[in-house]
C-alpha positions in Angstrom: -136.9 114.8 -108.1 -135.5 112.7 -110.8 -137.9 114.3 -113.4 -137.1 117.7 -112.7 -133.2 117.1 -112.9 -133.6 115.4 -116.1 -135.6 118.4 -117.5 -133.2 120.8 -116.1 -130.1 119.1 -117.7 -132.1 118.8 -120.8 -132.4 122.7 -120.9 -128.8 123.1 -119.8 -127.3 121.0 -122.5 -129.8 122.1 -125.3 -127.4 124.5 -126.7 -124.5 122.2 -126.7 -126.6 119.4 -128.5 -127.6 122.1 -131.2 -123.9 122.7 -131.8 -123.3 119.0 -132.2 -126.1 118.8 -134.7 -125.0 121.5 -136.7 -121.4 120.3 -136.8 -122.8 116.8 -138.0 -125.2 118.5 -140.5 -122.3 120.3 -142.1 -120.4 117.3 -142.6 -122.6 114.5 -143.6 -121.5 111.1 -145.1 -123.1 108.3 -147.0 -124.0 105.0 -145.8 -121.1 102.7 -144.6 -118.6 105.9 -145.3 -119.3 107.7 -142.1 -115.5 107.6 -141.0 -115.3 111.3 -140.1 -118.7 111.1 -138.2 -117.6 107.9 -136.3 -114.4 109.9 -135.4 -116.5 112.9 -134.0 -119.0 110.6 -132.1 -115.8 108.9 -130.5 -114.3 112.1 -129.5 -117.4 113.3 -128.0 -117.9 110.3 -125.9 -114.3 110.4 -125.0 -115.0 113.9 -123.8 -117.9 113.0 -121.6 -115.6 110.0 -120.2 -117.5 107.2 -121.6 -115.9 104.3 -123.1 -116.9 102.7 -126.4 -115.8 100.2 -129.0 -116.0 100.5 -133.0 -118.1 98.0 -134.7 -119.2 97.4 -138.6 -116.1 99.7 -139.4 -117.8 103.0 -138.5 -120.4 102.0 -135.8 -119.8 103.1 -132.1 -121.1 101.3 -129.2 -120.9 102.5 -125.7 -121.7 101.1 -122.5 -123.1 103.5 -119.4 -123.3 101.8 -116.0 -125.6 103.1 -113.2 -126.3 101.3 -109.9 -126.4 97.6 -110.0 -125.2 97.3 -113.6 -126.2 93.7 -114.0 -129.9 94.3 -113.0 -131.0 95.2 -116.4 -129.8 96.2 -119.9 -131.5 98.4 -122.3 -130.2 99.5 -125.7 -130.9 103.1 -127.4 -130.2 103.4 -131.2 -129.4 106.2 -133.4 -128.4 106.0 -137.0 -125.7 108.1 -138.4 -125.5 108.1 -142.1 -126.8 110.8 -144.9 -128.3 110.6 -148.3 -127.2 111.6 -151.7 -129.1 114.8 -151.9 -127.6 118.3 -152.8 -128.8 120.6 -149.8 -130.8 123.5 -150.9 -131.2 125.3 -147.5 -129.6 128.7 -146.9 -128.5 128.3 -143.3 -125.1 128.8 -141.8 -124.7 125.0 -141.0 -125.5 123.8 -144.6 -123.8 120.8 -146.1 -120.2 121.4 -146.9 -120.0 118.1 -148.5 -121.2 118.2 -152.2 -124.3 116.1 -153.1 -124.5 114.6 -149.7 -127.0 115.8 -147.1 -128.9 114.7 -143.7 -132.2 114.9 -145.5 -133.5 112.2 -143.0 -132.7 113.8 -139.6 -129.9 111.5 -138.6 -127.8 114.4 -137.5 -130.7 114.9 -135.0 -130.8 111.3 -134.0 -126.8 111.2 -133.5 -126.6 114.5 -131.6 -129.6 113.6 -129.5 -128.1 110.2 -128.4 -124.9 112.1 -127.5 -126.9 114.5 -125.4 -128.7 111.5 -123.7 -125.5 110.1 -122.9 -124.3 113.2 -121.3 -127.4 113.3 -119.0 -127.2 109.6 -118.1 -123.6 110.0 -117.3 -124.1 112.7 -115.0 -127.0 111.0 -113.4 -125.7 107.7 -113.2 -125.8 107.5 -109.4 -129.7 107.9 -109.7 -130.6 105.0 -112.0 -130.1 101.0 -112.3 -128.6 98.8 -114.8 -126.8 99.2 -118.2 -127.7 101.3 -120.9 -126.0 100.2 -124.5 -125.7 103.3 -126.9 -125.6 102.1 -130.6 -124.8 104.7 -133.0 -125.4 102.7 -136.2 -124.0 103.1 -139.7 -125.9 102.6 -143.0 -129.5 102.8 -142.2 -130.3 104.2 -145.7 -128.7 101.3 -147.7 -129.2 97.6 -148.0 -128.5 95.4 -146.2 -128.8 98.0 -143.4 -126.3 98.6 -140.9 -128.6 97.2 -138.2 -128.2 93.6 -139.7 -124.5 93.9 -139.9 -124.3 95.0 -136.3 -126.4 92.2 -135.0 -124.3 89.9 -136.9 -121.3 91.2 -135.2 -122.8 90.8 -131.9 -124.2 94.0 -130.9 -127.0 92.5 -128.9 -124.6 90.6 -126.8 -122.1 91.0 -124.0 -124.3 92.4 -122.4 -127.5 91.3 -124.2 -130.2 94.0 -124.0 -133.7 93.0 -123.2 -135.4 95.9 -124.8 -134.3 98.7 -127.4 -135.7 102.0 -128.0 -135.1 104.2 -131.0 -136.7 107.5 -132.4 -137.1 109.3 -135.6 -137.8 112.9 -136.6 -141.2 113.7 -137.7 -141.5 117.2 -139.8 -145.1 117.1 -139.5 -145.4 116.9 -135.8 -145.0 120.2 -133.6 -142.0 120.9 -131.3 -142.6 119.6 -127.8 -144.6 116.5 -129.0 -143.9 112.8 -129.9 -145.7 110.3 -131.5 -146.1 106.5 -130.9 -147.8 103.5 -132.2 -148.1 99.9 -130.7 -147.9 96.9 -132.8 -147.3 97.1 -136.5 -145.8 100.4 -137.2 -143.6 100.5 -140.4 -143.7 98.2 -143.5 -141.3 95.9 -144.8 -139.2 97.3 -147.7 -138.1 95.5 -150.7 -136.6 96.8 -153.9 -137.5 95.5 -157.5 -135.4 95.5 -160.7 -136.7 94.5 -163.9 -135.0 94.3 -167.3 -137.7 93.7 -170.2 -136.0 92.5 -173.4 -137.4 92.3 -176.8 -136.3 93.2 -180.5 -135.4 96.7 -181.1 -136.1 98.4 -184.6 -137.9 101.3 -186.3 -141.0 102.8 -184.8 -142.6 102.8 -188.2 -142.3 99.1 -188.4 -143.4 97.6 -185.2 -144.6 94.2 -186.6 -140.9 93.7 -187.3 -140.1 94.2 -183.6 -140.8 92.9 -180.1 -142.0 95.9 -178.5 -140.2 96.4 -175.1 -141.9 99.8 -174.2 -145.3 98.3 -174.8 -144.4 95.0 -172.7 -143.2 97.3 -170.0 -146.4 99.3 -170.1 -148.4 96.0 -169.8 -146.3 94.7 -167.1 -146.7 97.7 -164.8 -150.3 97.7 -165.0 -150.7 93.7 -164.6 -148.6 94.0 -161.5 -150.5 96.7 -160.0 -153.6 94.8 -160.5 -151.9 91.6 -159.0 -151.3 93.5 -155.7 -154.7 95.1 -155.8 -156.8 92.1 -156.4 -154.7 89.5 -154.4 -153.5 91.3 -151.4 -155.9 91.0 -148.3 -157.9 94.4 -148.3 -157.1 94.7 -144.6 -153.4 94.1 -145.1 -151.8 97.3 -146.2 -149.6 96.7 -149.3 -147.8 99.3 -151.5 -146.1 98.4 -154.9 -144.6 101.5 -156.5 -142.5 101.9 -159.5 -140.1 104.9 -159.6 -137.9 104.5 -162.5 -138.2 103.5 -166.0 -135.7 104.0 -168.7 -134.3 102.6 -171.9 -130.9 102.9 -173.6 -131.2 104.0 -177.3 -134.9 104.5 -177.5 -136.2 107.6 -179.4 -139.4 109.0 -180.9 -139.1 106.5 -183.6 -136.8 103.8 -182.3 -138.1 101.0 -180.2 -135.3 100.0 -177.8 -134.1 96.3 -177.3 -134.4 96.7 -173.5 -136.4 98.5 -170.9 -135.4 98.8 -167.3 -137.9 99.3 -164.5 -137.1 99.9 -160.8 -139.6 99.7 -157.8 -140.4 99.1 -154.3 -142.8 96.7 -152.5 -143.8 97.0 -149.1 -146.3 95.1 -146.7 -146.6 94.0 -143.1 -147.3 90.6 -143.5 -144.2 88.0 -144.1 -146.2 85.1 -145.6 -147.9 87.7 -148.1 -144.4 89.2 -148.8 -142.8 85.9 -149.8 -145.9 85.1 -152.1 -146.1 88.2 -153.7 -142.4 88.0 -154.7 -143.0 84.7 -156.3 -146.3 85.8 -157.9 -144.8 89.0 -159.5 -141.9 87.2 -161.1 -144.1 84.7 -162.4 -146.5 87.0 -164.0 -143.7 89.2 -165.2 -142.1 86.3 -167.0 -145.3 84.7 -168.6 -146.4 88.3 -169.9 -143.3 88.9 -171.5 -143.2 85.5 -173.0 -146.7 85.7 -174.1 -145.5 88.9 -176.2 -142.6 87.4 -177.7 -140.1 88.6 -175.2 -138.4 87.9 -171.9 -137.5 89.5 -168.7 -135.2 89.5 -165.7 -137.1 90.0 -162.6 -135.0 90.5 -159.2 -136.3 91.1 -155.7 -133.6 92.4 -153.3 -135.2 91.5 -150.0 -134.8 94.5 -147.9 -135.8 95.6 -144.2 -138.5 93.7 -142.2 -141.3 95.5 -140.8 -140.8 97.4 -137.5 -143.2 95.9 -134.8 -143.5 98.0 -131.6 -143.8 95.5 -128.6 -147.3 96.0 -127.1 -146.0 95.8 -123.5 -143.0 97.9 -124.0 -144.9 100.6 -126.2 -147.7 101.0 -123.4 -145.2 101.4 -120.9 -143.1 103.9 -122.9 -146.1 105.9 -123.7 -147.1 106.1 -120.0 -143.6 107.4 -119.1 -143.7 109.9 -122.0 -147.1 111.3 -120.5 -145.3 111.5 -117.3 -142.5 113.5 -118.8 -144.4 115.8 -121.5 -148.2 115.6 -120.3 -150.8 113.7 -122.1 -151.8 116.3 -124.7 -148.1 116.0 -126.1 -148.0 112.4 -126.8 -149.8 111.5 -130.2 -151.1 108.2 -131.3 -149.7 107.6 -134.8 -151.2 105.4 -137.6 -149.0 102.6 -139.4 -147.0 103.9 -142.2 -145.5 102.4 -145.2 -142.1 103.9 -144.9 -139.3 101.2 -144.2 -136.6 101.3 -141.5 -133.9 98.8 -140.5 -134.8 99.4 -137.0 -137.1 96.4 -137.9 -134.3 94.2 -137.5 -133.9 94.9 -133.8 -137.8 94.6 -133.5 -137.4 91.0 -134.9 -134.9 90.3 -132.3 -136.0 91.7 -128.9 -138.8 93.8 -127.7 -138.5 97.3 -129.2 -140.3 100.7 -129.4 -139.6 103.1 -132.2 -141.2 106.6 -131.9 -141.3 109.9 -133.7 -140.1 113.3 -132.3 -141.9 116.4 -133.4 -139.5 118.8 -135.0 -141.9 121.1 -137.3 -140.1 124.0 -138.7 -142.4 126.5 -141.1 -139.4 127.0 -143.1 -138.6 123.2 -143.7 -140.0 120.6 -146.0 -140.4 116.7 -145.7 -137.9 113.9 -145.2 -135.6 113.0 -148.0 -136.1 116.5 -149.6 -133.2 119.2 -150.2 -134.9 121.8 -147.9 -135.4 119.6 -144.8 -134.7 121.5 -141.7 -135.9 121.4 -138.0 -136.9 123.5 -135.4 -133.8 122.8 -133.1 -135.9 123.6 -129.9 -136.8 120.0 -130.3 -133.6 118.9 -129.1 -134.4 119.8 -125.5 -137.4 117.6 -125.8 -135.4 114.8 -127.5 -132.5 114.4 -125.0 -134.6 114.9 -121.9 -137.4 112.5 -123.0 -135.0 109.7 -124.3 -132.8 110.0 -121.0 -136.0 109.8 -119.0 -137.3 106.6 -120.7 -133.9 104.9 -120.4 -133.9 105.5 -116.7 -137.3 103.8 -116.2 -137.2 100.3 -114.9 -139.3 97.3 -116.5 
């Protein structure tokens, strides 16, 4: 029985996949700088007898052919970059690259896809079609490696009709996966604001144009704009995570204040409207207080939409492999993912892999670590999903 063969190979290759993950975890590289990571992926694929090509400088794209290669083409995607975080874990495979860490699980995604490739290659006489493996750079940094690969033709020659991707979920138990149909993850834009006024002595505010006060009013007014003008049924998040000035002090009003933030939603029309509304409000408010501002919105990743038909099929196949008790329905979330670019181009399904570790912490933290038993689930499940026909 094919399912049992996949499960047996997942168990057989779990140890090797853990070793791959630890090697990747020790040598993380930042977005679009993943040269050693790319070389490691290429060598591993070569060891497995799988052909590949390099795209977007550090991306690796491989093709696996089963029976009747032209019958269908499915894409599987893993991201390969790391984050500028100093790891605090005390483990033998701790990052050796100062200030860089796989704090978002891309080491798991990459090693998993390599494990999937190994299983699919061994069982290529038992499934039909072509499977395209996409090892993608730069998920953590705009404009997103997905957008670059798509421009370079990763969805052509052959053109996949569907794409699957997975992401670790530290809050979900090992052996479980989470999935959601429809809108799953939000669009993610970056906001950069510079408020300008006239600095001076804090004891003489009447001789200044107070940038600190303007910035304070601006943040509050922008939050009110979002809370009052966004449809209550359409999740929207506006968060400012950084505010600073050069030259300010307890008794000095600075000439400029800089504010950085993020804007996230699920509606493209509202997204565009909100950009314009925020810019207009910021300019008018600062002018009314005697100052000015530069308001830049860097348009980021689109929302992730899980195709309803593909997601239903994927969920049923997950249940067949793991059992219904291990397939969890997830809510929509406001995190962003450049997998959204793929989901705008073809039917896509992005799901979550349970990796809960009692000693680990959340995503994008210095102590993220996983329960590596999850890799057996990861490689077996994705290989199984890839083998299932439309």
